[in-house]
N, C-alpha and C positions, 0 to 999 in steps of 0.2 A: 333167345340169344345167349342166355346164361348157360344153358345145357350145352349148346353147341361150342361156345368158347371154352368151357371147362373140358369138354371132350377133346378138343384140339390141343389144349394145354397138356392134358394127361398123356397124349400120344406124341408130344413134342413137335407138333405141327404149328406153323404160323401162316396166316394169310397175308399177302402183300397189301400194303396200303395203296389204294387206287383213287380215293376221294379225300377231299378236305372234310373235316368234321363240320356238320351243320346242326343247327338247333331245330328241334321239332317244336311246333306250336303248342303241343300238349306234353312237353317233356317233364312238366311238374307231376304228371301222372305216372311217370316211370319210377318204379321202386328204386330206392337208393342203391340196393345191392345189385341191380341190373344195369345201372347207368353206364358203367365202364364197358360191359359186354355189348350193349346196344351201340355205343360209340365205336367199338372195335369192329363190329359187323357192318356198321354203316360206312366206315372209312375203307373197309375191304370191298365194298360194293355188293355185299350180300343182302343187306336190308336197307331199303331206301325210303321207307315210309310211303305215304299216300300223296296223291297229287295236290291235296289241299294243305300239305305241309305237316300233317299229323303223323304220329307213329302208331297210335291206337293200342297202347300196351295192354289194355284189358280185353281186347278182341282175341279170338282164337284164329289161328292160321287155317286157311282152307287146304284141302289136299293139294291143289295146284300150287299154292304158295309154298307149302312144305316141300314139294317135289322140286320146285325151282331153287329153293334155298339149298337143299342137299346137292343138287346138280352144280350150283355155283361154288359151293364149298369144295366138292370133289375136284372140279376143274381148277380151283384156286390153289390147291395144294399139290397137284400133279403137273 
């Protein structure tokens, strides 16, 4: 989320806010430097976490998850 939000910022792009901010059950595990970008991506509807209410910040994204994220960002700024 940090890389994506910083890339959008560098190119002067913004994602529209689609969701209200929600707390993840494991948000204490999200690094302080990443919390704003996670919130930004969550309210834009790009990252929603998992069904159990977690964000799982220590997990790696699968190829399918990464492809979905890029697709949603591309469609969110165009």
